[in-house]
C-alpha positions as CSV (number, residue, x, y, z in Angstrom):
1,M,-14.3,-29.0,25.4
2,S,-14.3,-25.5,26.4
3,G,-12.1,-22.4,26.3
4,E,-11.7,-19.1,28.0
5,H,-9.7,-15.9,27.2
6,S,-8.6,-13.1,29.5
7,H,-7.2,-9.9,28.3
8,G,-4.8,-7.4,29.9
9,P,-4.6,-3.7,29.1
10,S,-4.1,-3.0,25.4
11,P,-0.6,-1.9,24.5
12,A,-2.3,0.8,22.4
13,R,-3.2,2.6,25.7
14,A,0.5,2.6,26.6
15,G,1.2,3.8,23.1
16,E,-0.8,6.9,23.8
17,R,1.6,7.7,26.7
18,H,4.7,7.2,24.5
19,R,3.4,9.0,21.3
20,T,3.9,12.5,22.6
21,S,7.4,12.0,23.9
22,L,8.4,10.3,20.7
23,M,6.9,13.1,18.6
24,I,8.7,15.9,20.5
25,S,12.0,14.0,20.4
26,F,11.5,13.3,16.6
27,L,10.9,17.0,15.9
28,L,13.8,18.2,18.0
29,I,16.3,15.8,16.5
30,A,15.1,16.3,13.0
31,A,15.4,20.1,13.3
32,F,18.9,19.8,14.8
33,F,20.0,17.3,12.1
34,V,19.3,20.1,9.5
35,V,21.3,22.6,11.6
36,E,24.2,20.2,12.1
37,A,24.3,19.2,8.4
38,I,24.4,22.9,7.3
39,A,27.0,23.7,9.9
40,G,29.1,20.8,8.7
41,F,29.0,21.9,5.1
42,L,29.8,25.6,6.0
43,T,32.7,24.7,8.3
44,G,34.0,21.8,6.3
45,S,34.0,19.7,9.4
46,L,34.0,16.0,8.7
47,A,33.3,15.3,12.3
48,L,30.1,17.4,12.2
49,L,29.0,15.8,9.0
50,S,29.6,12.3,10.4
51,D,27.6,13.2,13.6
52,A,24.8,14.6,11.3
53,G,24.7,11.2,9.6
54,H,24.4,9.5,13.0
55,M,21.6,12.0,13.9
56,L,19.9,11.1,10.6
57,T,19.7,7.4,11.8
58,D,18.1,8.8,15.0
59,V,15.4,10.6,12.9
60,I,14.7,7.4,10.9
61,G,14.6,5.3,14.0
62,L,12.3,7.7,15.9
63,G,10.1,8.0,12.8
64,M,9.7,4.2,12.6
65,A,8.9,3.9,16.3
66,L,6.3,6.6,16.0
67,A,4.7,5.1,12.9
68,A,4.6,1.7,14.6
69,I,2.8,3.0,17.7
70,Q,0.4,5.0,15.5
71,L,-0.5,1.9,13.3
72,A,-0.8,-0.4,16.3
73,S,-3.2,2.0,18.0
74,R,-5.3,2.4,14.9
75,F,-5.6,-1.3,14.3
76,S,-6.4,-2.0,18.0
77,L,-9.7,-0.2,17.5
78,R,-10.6,-2.8,14.9
79,D,-9.8,-5.9,16.9
80,D,-13.4,-7.0,17.3
81,R,-14.2,-6.8,13.6
82,P,-14.8,-10.4,12.4
83,D,-13.8,-9.5,8.8
84,D,-10.4,-8.1,9.8
85,G,-7.6,-10.5,8.9
86,H,-5.3,-9.1,11.6
87,T,-6.6,-11.2,14.4
88,F,-3.8,-10.1,16.7
89,G,-3.8,-6.5,15.5
90,V,-0.5,-5.1,14.2
91,Y,1.3,-4.9,17.6
92,R,4.3,-6.8,16.1
93,L,5.1,-3.6,14.1
94,E,6.6,-2.2,17.3
95,I,8.9,-5.2,17.6
96,L,9.9,-4.9,13.9
97,A,10.7,-1.2,14.5
98,A,12.8,-2.2,17.5
99,F,14.6,-4.8,15.4
100,V,15.3,-2.4,12.5
101,N,16.5,0.2,15.1
102,A,18.9,-2.4,16.4
103,L,20.2,-3.0,12.9
104,L,20.7,0.7,12.3
105,L,22.5,1.1,15.6
106,F,24.7,-1.9,15.0
107,G,25.7,-0.6,11.5
108,V,26.4,2.9,13.0
109,A,28.5,1.4,15.8
110,I,30.6,-0.7,13.4
111,W,31.1,2.3,11.1
112,V,32.2,4.5,14.0
113,V,34.8,2.0,15.1
114,F,36.1,1.5,11.5
115,E,36.2,5.3,10.9
116,A,38.0,5.8,14.2
117,V,40.7,3.3,13.3
118,R,41.1,4.9,9.9
119,R,41.4,8.4,11.5
120,L,44.2,7.3,13.8
121,F,46.5,7.1,10.8
122,D,45.2,10.2,9.0
123,E,46.0,13.9,9.4
124,P,44.0,15.1,12.4
125,E,41.0,17.3,11.8
126,V,41.2,20.8,13.3
127,I,38.3,21.1,15.8
128,G,37.3,24.7,16.0
129,V,34.9,26.8,18.0
130,P,32.0,26.3,15.6
131,M,32.2,22.6,16.1
132,L,32.2,22.9,19.8
133,V,29.2,25.2,19.7
134,V,27.2,22.8,17.6
135,A,28.3,19.8,19.7
136,V,27.1,21.6,22.9
137,L,23.7,22.4,21.2
138,G,23.5,18.8,20.1
139,L,24.1,17.6,23.6
140,I,21.3,19.8,24.9
141,V,18.9,18.5,22.3
142,N,19.8,14.9,23.0
143,L,19.5,15.4,26.7
144,I,15.9,16.7,26.3
145,A,15.0,13.7,24.1
146,F,16.8,11.3,26.5
147,A,14.7,12.6,29.4
148,L,11.5,12.3,27.4
149,L,12.1,8.7,26.3
150,R,13.7,7.3,29.4
151,Q,10.5,6.1,31.2
152,G,8.9,4.7,28.1
153,S,12.1,2.7,27.3
154,K,11.3,0.5,30.4
155,Q,7.9,-0.4,29.2
156,S,8.2,-0.7,25.4
157,M,10.9,-2.5,23.3
158,N,10.0,-0.1,20.5
159,V,10.6,3.0,22.6
160,E,13.7,1.3,24.0
161,G,15.2,1.1,20.4
162,A,14.5,4.9,19.9
163,Y,15.9,5.6,23.4
164,L,19.1,3.7,22.6
165,E,19.5,5.7,19.4
166,V,19.3,9.0,21.4
167,L,21.5,7.6,24.2
168,A,24.2,6.7,21.8
169,D,24.0,10.2,20.3
170,T,24.1,11.8,23.7
171,V,27.2,9.9,24.6
172,G,28.6,10.8,21.2
173,S,28.0,14.5,21.8
174,I,29.8,14.3,25.2
175,G,32.6,12.4,23.5
176,V,33.0,15.1,20.8
177,I,33.1,17.8,23.4
178,V,35.7,16.0,25.5
179,A,37.8,15.2,22.5
180,A,37.5,18.7,21.2
181,A,38.7,20.1,24.5
182,L,41.6,17.7,24.7
183,V,42.7,18.5,21.1
184,E,42.3,22.3,21.6
185,G,43.9,22.4,25.1
186,F,46.7,19.8,24.8
187,G,47.0,19.1,21.1
188,W,46.2,15.4,21.6
189,S,44.9,14.7,18.1
190,W,44.4,11.0,18.9
191,A,41.7,11.9,21.4
192,D,39.0,12.3,18.8
193,P,39.2,8.9,17.1
194,L,39.9,7.2,20.4
195,M,36.8,8.6,21.9
196,A,34.8,7.6,18.8
197,M,36.1,4.1,19.1
198,L,35.1,3.8,22.7
199,I,31.6,5.1,22.0
200,G,31.2,2.5,19.2
201,L,32.3,-0.3,21.4
202,W,30.0,0.9,24.2
203,I,27.0,0.9,21.8
204,L,27.5,-2.6,20.4
205,P,26.6,-4.8,23.4
206,R,23.5,-2.8,24.2
207,T,22.4,-3.0,20.5
208,W,23.0,-6.7,20.5
209,Q,20.8,-7.3,23.5
210,L,17.9,-5.2,22.0
211,G,18.2,-7.1,18.7
212,R,18.3,-10.5,20.4
213,R,15.2,-9.8,22.4
214,A,13.4,-8.5,19.3
215,V,14.3,-11.7,17.4
216,R,13.1,-13.9,20.2
217,V,9.7,-12.1,20.1
218,L,9.5,-12.5,16.3
219,L,10.3,-16.2,16.6
220,Q,7.6,-16.5,19.3
221,A,10.1,-17.9,21.8
222,A,8.9,-18.0,25.4
223,P,9.9,-14.9,27.5
224,D,13.2,-15.4,29.3
225,H,11.6,-14.9,32.7
226,I,9.0,-17.7,32.2
227,D,10.0,-21.2,33.4
228,L,7.9,-23.4,31.2
229,S,8.6,-26.6,33.2
230,A,7.4,-24.8,36.4
231,L,4.3,-23.5,34.6
232,A,3.4,-26.9,33.3
233,N,3.8,-28.4,36.8
234,D,1.7,-25.7,38.4
235,L,-1.1,-26.2,35.8
236,A,-0.9,-29.9,36.4
237,N,-1.3,-29.4,40.1
238,I,-4.7,-27.7,39.7
239,E,-7.4,-29.7,41.2
240,S,-9.0,-32.2,38.7
241,V,-6.2,-31.6,36.1
242,C,-4.5,-35.0,35.3
243,D,-2.4,-33.9,32.3
244,V,-1.2,-30.8,30.5
245,H,0.0,-30.7,26.9
246,D,0.4,-28.3,23.9
247,L,1.6,-25.6,26.3
248,H,2.7,-22.4,24.5
249,V,3.9,-19.0,25.9
250,W,4.9,-16.1,23.7
251,T,5.1,-12.3,23.6
252,L,2.9,-10.4,21.2
253,T,4.5,-7.0,21.9
254,S,6.0,-5.2,24.9
255,E,3.9,-5.9,28.1
256,M,1.6,-8.2,26.2
257,E,2.3,-11.9,26.8
258,A,0.0,-14.8,26.1
259,A,-0.3,-18.5,26.8
260,S,-2.3,-21.4,25.6
261,A,-2.6,-25.0,26.8
262,H,-4.7,-28.2,26.8
263,L,-5.8,-29.3,30.2
264,V,-7.0,-32.9,30.6
265,V,-9.6,-33.6,33.3
266,P,-11.6,-36.7,34.2
267,P,-15.2,-36.9,33.0
268,G,-17.6,-35.0,35.3
269,A,-14.9,-32.5,36.5
270,D,-16.0,-28.9,37.1
271,Q,-14.5,-27.3,34.0
272,H,-15.5,-23.8,35.0
273,A,-13.5,-24.2,38.2
274,V,-10.5,-25.5,36.3
275,L,-10.6,-22.5,33.9
276,D,-10.9,-20.1,36.8
277,R,-7.9,-21.6,38.6
278,A,-5.8,-21.7,35.5
279,R,-6.5,-18.1,34.7
280,E,-5.7,-17.0,38.3
281,L,-2.5,-19.0,38.2
282,L,-1.3,-17.3,35.0
283,S,-2.1,-13.8,36.2
284,A,-0.9,-14.0,39.8
285,S,2.2,-16.2,39.4
286,Y,3.4,-15.4,35.9
287,G,2.0,-12.0,35.1
288,I,0.2,-13.3,32.0
289,D,-3.2,-11.8,31.5
290,H,-4.1,-13.4,28.2
291,G,-4.7,-17.1,28.5
292,T,-6.5,-19.6,26.2
293,F,-7.2,-23.0,27.6
294,Q,-8.8,-26.1,26.1
295,V,-10.2,-28.4,28.7
296,E,-10.4,-32.1,27.5
297,P,-12.0,-35.2,29.1
298,D,-9.3,-37.8,29.6
299,D,-11.2,-40.2,27.3
300,H,-11.0,-37.8,24.4
301,E,-8.8,-38.8,21.4
302,G,-7.1,-36.9,18.6
303,C,-5.5,-33.9,20.3
304,R,-2.1,-35.6,20.5
305,D,-2.1,-36.5,16.7
306,L,-0.5,-33.2,15.6
307,T,3.0,-33.5,14.3
308,W,4.2,-30.0,15.0
């Protein structure tokens, strides 16, 4: 039997590109959280204090995302140490951070909807000029962070979680400004809780999708875009391969997918050629650059005895 591995670019390299944007966003939002919390206490504005609480979840989420990238990069430098028990590094920390971010966002969205319903039946809060000023400043801060994280959110589930946090806050700031203008200009006191409810309902499905994808990675499910039946057939159609079993495909972290399989060949087959064709197939047709294959003579026994 023989095996071969191929490796794609390390996610730690992509982490270097994301770290700066996350750090700047974290510092901006953390600083503005302090400003908004102080303004809320000084003006007695429940809306500002509530928004400051939402911004605090942003700070926590961005901090976790940043810490996950930092730890994943640090451990990636130790991948080749034989005494290191983390044989896959700690890349999954980024997925865990995305999952916790999804939980935070889900909790915030439900709280926003609940609070909005409650406020519909309470005395309306007077939204003054200080609240408008702080809300506009918050929007500016969130737009900067939004621009910094947008590109990275397409490449990393971890950054996507942080991006969704900021996106929700950006929409929230716009909603507060619109609601404040409607209340001040037309006396529509119901505009504030209604806008908050719409924002919460807008956040929930996006948060659900992020959490679902993070759970699938943690459960080592095959990526949605990989057709396992088609992959098994393609591997079986490689010259000299007469059977394929123990096929597994999973995601280690964003942009790092892996596969393993047992390829059965007749005695005397060119195993090097089989490995080369299998590696090329994975990379060219399925975008998987990390493949581990075990090539077995068809008269070998024992590999099918596993019960899981």
